[in-house]
N, C-alpha and C positions, 0 to 999 in steps of 0.2 A: 446464374451466378452473379453476385453483386458484392459491393463493399460490405464488410462485416459490421454489425452493430456493436459499438464499443461503450454504450452508456446504458444506464438503467433508467427506468421510467419513474418520473416524479409524478405519479398519478394523483390527480386531485379528485377525491371522491365528491363529485359535484353535488353538494347539498348547500350549500352556503346559502327643549325649545325654550328655547326659552321664549315665553310670550311676553312682549312688552306692551304695557298699557299706557297710553298718553292721555292725560286729562287736560282739557282746555277750560280755564275758569276766568270769568270776567269779574272785575271789581267795580263797585259803585263808589264815587267820591264821597267823602265824609264832610258835612257842613251843616251849620244851623239853618241855612237857607235851603228850601226844598231843592233836591238834587237836579231836578229838571229845569230850574230857572237859572239863566245866565248869572254869573257871579256879580256882574256890574249892573244888574237890573233888580229893582225892588219888586216884591209881589204886588204892591199897590199900583205901581205904574202900569202893570199889565192889565189889571182889572178895571181902570178908570178911563178907558178910551171911549170917545163919543160914539153913539150907535149909528149916526148918519154919515160918518166920515170913513173913507177907505183907510185901512190900516195895513201896515206892513209888519208881518211877524218876523222877528229875527230868524235867520237860517238855523242858528243853534237851537232855537226853541223847536222848530219843525223837526230837526233831527232828534231832539230829546223826546218829543212826543211820539215819533215813530219808534224809537227804542222802547218806550214804555208800552206802546201797543203790542210790539213784538213779544216783550217779556210777559205781559199779561195774557196774551193769546197762548203762549207756550205753557204758562202755569195753568190756565183754564183747561187746555187740551189734556195735559198730564193728569190733572185731578179728575177731569170728566171720565177719562179712560180708566182711571184707577177704580172709580165707583160704578161705572156703567159697563157691565160685562158684554153688552150687546154691541158695543162700538167696534168698528173695524178700522184697520190702518192700511192704506194703500202705499206700498213701497216700490221703489224703482231700483233695480239692480243693473249695474253697468258691467259690461263685458270688456275685459282688457285684451286687446288684440296683440298678438305676438308676431314679430316679423317672420316671414317664411324661412329666412336663412338663419334665424337664431336657433340656439340649442333647443328652446321650448318648441319652436315651430317645426324644426326637423323631427324632434322626438314625437310630436303629435302625428306626423305623417308616417313615420317608420314603425312605431310601436304596434299598430294593428297587424303587422306582418310577422312579428316575432312571437314565438310560441315557447311554452315550457314543456319539457319532456320527462316522463317518468318511465323508467325501465325496470322490469322485474324479471328475475330468473331463478333457477334452482340454487344459485350461490349467493343471492342477495339482491340488492336494488341500487340503482343510480338515478340521479336526476341531472338535468342540464337544460340547454336552450337550443333553439333552431330557428330557421326562418324560411318562409315560402320563396321558392325560386321560379315557380311558374303557376299559372292559374288552375292547373289540374290537381293541385294538392301535394306536389312534391316539396319536401322539406330537406334542406341541407343542415347537417350537424356534424359533430365529431364522432369518429368511430368509438372512442372510449365512453361516450355517453350511452350508446345503445348496445355495446358488445355483450353486456351481461344478459341481455334478452335473446341472444342468438345461441342456439337455434330454437329453443323450446320455451322461451319466456314470453312476456307481453310488453307492449308499449302503449302508453296513453299520452295523447297530445292535448294540452290545455291552451285554448286560444285566448287572445287578449280580451275578448268579450265574455270570458268565463265558461264557454262551452267546451266539453270534453269529447274527444274522438279516439277510438282505437286506431293504431297505426301498424303498418307492416314494413319490414326492412326490405328495401329494393336492392341494396348492395352496400358492402363495406370495403374500405381500403385501409389496410393497416399501415402501409408504407407512408401515407400522407396523413393518417389519422382523420379520415373523412368518411361520412356515410350519408346515404340518401334514404329517407323513409317517406311514406305516403299515407295520407288520410283520404277518406271518401268525401270530398267537398268540391263544389263547383265555384268558379270565379274567385279563387283564393287571391288575397292581396299580395301578389308577388313583388319583391323588391327589385330595383334596377341595379345592374352590375356596373361598377366603376372600372377603372384601369389601374391596377395596383403597380404596374410598371412606371406609371407617371407620378406616383406618390413621392413627395419630397419630405425630408426630415424637417420637422417644424410645422407641418400641415396639421390643422385642427381636426380632431376626430371625436366620434361619439360611440360608446359601447352600450348595447342594450341587451338585457337578458334577465335571468332569474338566479342571481347569486343567493346561496343559502335558502333557496325556495321562494325568494321575494320577487315574484313575477313583475315584469315591466320596469325593472330598475334601470335608470339612465345615469351614466357617468360620462365625463368628457375629459379630454386631454389633447395631447399632440402625438405625432409620430416621433419617437425618440431616436430611432435608428432603423436601418433597412438591412436586409440580408444577414440576419442573425442566425447562426447555425444552432438550432434547437433540437435536441433529441429527447424523446419521451419513450418510455417503455415500462413493461410490467415486470421485467426480470425473468420472463418465461420464454424469451426468444422473440417476442413480438415487439418490434420497435418502430417508431415513426421518426422521420427525419424531415424537419421543416426549415425552409429558407425564410425565416419569419420576419414580419413587421413588428418592431418593438414599440410599445405605447405606454404612457404613464396614466392613461385612463384606468380607473380602478377596475380590476378584473378579479373576481373571487370564485371559489368553488360554486358551480351552478351557472356561471357565465359561459362555460364551454359550449361551443356550437352556435352561440349568438353572433349577430353581425357587428362588425366594426365599420361605421359609415363615415363618409366625408361630409362637408358642409353643403352638399347638394342632396344628401340623403341616399347617395349611391353606396353600395357595399364595396369596400376595398379589402376586407379581410374577414376571416372566421376566427373568433376568439378561441384560443385553444389551451394556453399554458401560462403559468406564472413562475417567476423565480421567487425563492423564499430563503430567509435566513433561519427558518425554523429547523432545528436539528433534534428536537425532542420526540419526534414521531407523531405529534399531533397534527390537526388539520391546519394547513397554511392559509395565510390571508395575503391581501395585496400589499406590496411594498413599493408600488409604482413601477414594477417591471413585469409588464404583461406582453404576451406574444400572440400574434394572429397569423394564420395561414393566408398568404396573398390570394386574393380572389381569382386572379388569372389562373393560378394553379388549381384552385378549388373547383373552378368552373369546368376545366378540362376533365378532371376526375369525375365530377358529378355527371357530366354528359356521358362518359363511358359507363358509369354505373346504371344510369337510366336506360341506356340502349342495350346493354348486355348483362347487367347484373354484376359485372366485375370490371376491374381496371388494371392497368399495368403501369410500369415506370421505366425510365431509361437506365441502362447500365453500360459500362465500358468493358466489362468482362475481367475484373480483377478482384482478388480478395486481399484485404489489408491485415497487417499484423497488429492485433489488439494489444500486444505487450510492449510495443514500441513507445518510448517516452520522449524521444527527441523531437526536434522541430520538423514538421512535415508529416506525411503519411507514408509508411513503408509498406511496400508490397510483400505479402507473405512469400515464403520460399518453399511451400509444400508443392507436391506434384499437381495439385488442383488449383493453385493460386492464380493461374492465368488460364482463362477459358479458351480451350482449343478452337481455333477458327474465329474467335471473337475479335472485336475491334482492337483491344490492347495487344493481343497476340500478333495481329497483322501489323501493328505499329512497332513491333520488336520488343515488347516487354517479356522478360524471362523470369522475374521474381527477384526481390531484394532491392529494387529501385526505391528511391525516396522522392515522392511527389512533392513539389514545392509550390506550384501554382496551377490553377485551372482557369482558363480564359482571362488571364492577367490578374487574377485575385490570389493573393498569397494563401497557401494552405498550411495551417499549423498543427492540424490533428486529423485523425481518421474521420471523425464526425464531420469536420468541415469539408473534407474531400467528398464524402457521400452526399451531403447536402448540396454541394456545388454541382454535382452531376444530376441529382434529382430535380434541380431547379430548371432543367432543360426538358425538351420534348424528344421523344423517340424520332430519330432521323436527323436531328441537329448535329452539327459538327462542333467539336470543342477542341481547344488547344491546351495540351498538357505539357508542363515543364517538369523535368525530374533530373536527378543525378544518379549515375551508376558508377560506383567505384571512384567517386569524386569528380567525375566528368559530367558536365551539364548537357542535357539533350532537350529538344523540343519536338513534339509530334502533334499531328491533328488526326482525330478519330471521329467516326460517325457512330452515334449512340444507337443501340438496338434495344428492343423491348425485353424486359425480364420475363422468364417463363416460370 
């Protein structure tokens, strides 16, 4: 028994130069005197020097002669090549190096580990992104990217080098919107995990994925906020609650499941959702409000899915009233609103209480309460503040695993 889902899914059906020419032209000076002769020197004075005496040629003349030679050589080469098809030109191309910690440098290292995913099932198809989490071919992505292929559909993974592989679903977790799939490959280029708990607002980040099917797309931005309560769902009872990292790096349909990395190239989040002002029912696009599942949570879930094919999440043993519109989260008053023998029951909850904060963070809605609990691990202790009949109470409970 867990908090109730009170939001509907904003599901993103993940499919999502000017050239400037600069010409450099040189101009020759206009004069009655040949242009290569210094203006203060007559042509005769240059031609009437004694043959037996050493002579000093003005520097300006030497420069002028060199210029003439260069121009004539250029004209000769151009005309020769124009009329002689057998001539060849040797060109030298220079490679511009990028700093390893630049966006270009990080993208070059990370992109080979990011994949595009195509899922097909009896009810349609979806596309998204993912990334290798170990050398054995395990790939982490969003549950909503692959859900349509479960249980009787098919998955195809396209690598950065263009090769395609069939994939199998190892496990899915609806509660956190995560899934692990696998392809038959050896020595996959797995990404390094960062520590999402140490991420700070303002940190620079890079998102890589396949928005609208455009594989290998790189965008950059910053962490705009932490601990955003984000709820996604299909409206069919399957909802995901994410204690998300918010970023302004452009994320669009198709980015789902791709990595959000820091400036060391380590993964700090799994790109999963976007906010949109689109109310017409069409496909939404980025408005600079993207959300990623913190990698610390994603790693725990991925480890469970790989080991057992399933995962769990922590609960306190309460059901919340979805109709409540006040500040806080109200515990439902039905006979099953408090799990018998659960953490909340042992702490004295009876139903009707208004939860106001969890671990010192204010709770303003049922969704925030659910996300706050699911941001923890099974076995951790959390402090809950609530009011009952106008009287404030504080209790500490130990979270248990949902069944």
